[in-house]
N, C-alpha and C positions, 0 to 999 in steps of 0.2 A: 585393725580397722582404723581408718582416719576419721577424726572428728574435729570440726572447727572449735576453737576455744577463744575466749575473750579475756582471760585472766592474766595475760602476759603483758608486761610493759617494759619499755626500754628507758633507762635513766642515763641520759648523755653525760659523758665526762668532759672536762675541759679539753680543748684540742691539744694534741701533743706538740712537740717542738717543730714538727714538720707541717702542722696544721691539720693532721688527720683526726677525724672524729671517731670515737669509740663510745660504746654504751654498755652498761651493765644490765643484766637480765633480772627482772623481778616477776615472780609468779605468786599471785594472791598476796601481794605486798611483801613477800619474803625475798630478800636479796640472795642471789646466787653468785658464786665466784666465777662467773663466765663473762668475758668481754667479747663483743662483736663489733665489726666495722659499721659505721654509719649510725643514724639516729631515728629513722622513721620506720615503724613497724607496719608493713603492708598487710600481713596476714599471719595467723598462727594456728597450728593444728596439733592435736595429740595423736600419737600413733602407738598402738598396742598398749595404751595406758601407761607407758613408761618412757616414751620419747616425746620431745617437742620439736616440731618443724616450724621454722620461722622464715619469712620473706622480709628482707630489710633493704631500704634504699636510703639515700642521704637526706632528702627533703620531702619525698612523697609527691613530687610534682610531675608534670607531663614531659619534662625535659631531662629525665634521669638517664645517665649513661651506663650505670652499673646496678645490677640486682644481686644481692648476696643472699644465699639460701643456706641455712644452718640446720643440722640435725643435732639436737642436744640430748645428753643423758644427764638429767638433773640429779639422779642418785649419786653419780660420780662427779658431778659438777664439771663436765667437760663437753667440748664439741667433738662429736663422733665423726662427722663428715661435713663438708661444705662445698659449695660451688659458687662461682661468680659468673654471671652472664653479662656480656657487653665489653666495651673497650673504652678506656678513658681517652678523652680528647679525640674521639672519632666523630663522624658526622651521623652516627646512628644513635638515636635516643628515643625514649618513649616513656610510657607509664605502665605500671603493672595493672592488668585488667583481666576480666573474664575468668577469675579463679574458680574452678569447679572440681569437686570430688567426683571422679569418674568410676572408681572401683574401690575395693577395700584397701588397696595399696597404691592408687594412682591419682594424681592431681594434674589437671590441665590448667594452663595459664598462658596469657599473652604478655610478651615483653619484647620489644624491638621488631619481631617478625609478625607478619599478618596471620600466619598459620598457627602460631603459638608453640608451646612446649608441653611435653609429657614428663612428669617426674614420677618415677616408680620406686617405692620403698621396698627393700628386701626384708624378709622375715629374719634372715641371718646374714651377716656380712658375706658378700660375694667376692671370691678371688678374681682379680682382674689385672690386666696390663695397666701400668700406671699412667699411660697417656692414651687419650682417645683422639684418633686422627679425624674422625667424622666431624667433630665440633671444635677442633684445635684452636681456631682463632676467635671463637665466640664464647665458649664455655671454658673457664679455668678451674682446675681441680688441684688439690694437693697431691704431691707425689706419694702414692700409696698403692700397695698390691691388694688392698681390699676396699670395697665400697659398700656403703649402707643404702645408697640410692643411685639411680641412673637418671640422666636427663637426656632426652632425645627430641629432635625437632619433630613436631607433629606433621605428618604427611597427609595432606588432603588432596583429593583428586579434583583437578580442574578440567571441566569439559570444554573441548575446543569446538567452536561452531564454524 
């Protein structure tokens, strides 16, 4: 079951030699040995009371080009799975909005697209082909034969008049 949580904070680190921003995760003020890209926490959720799902952008503004989504295992201090939505230096940008829990394992949110996205968490890691051709140029995922969540474009029906 997915539950929103408010006890997660990001502690920005100094920019690296290339100017990239990373942050450390703190939960209830306890430092975890996990670094994530960017510095603004858009939303945080608990899943099955053992995982943390976070949505992170660079500045939290309305002109964001990338949204990083991380699924964290705090017991093992590691990122289990992640996705990046958007493209750097593109002409598509926006803000993260309309985040809603739709089911025990599904979150709806809007970023860049008008119809939004559906993120579905799996109870167990799913075996998968390492590349998704449906969202190849918008959603970037690590090369892996297993996924802990999927991201799909939300399909809404538009009535023609």
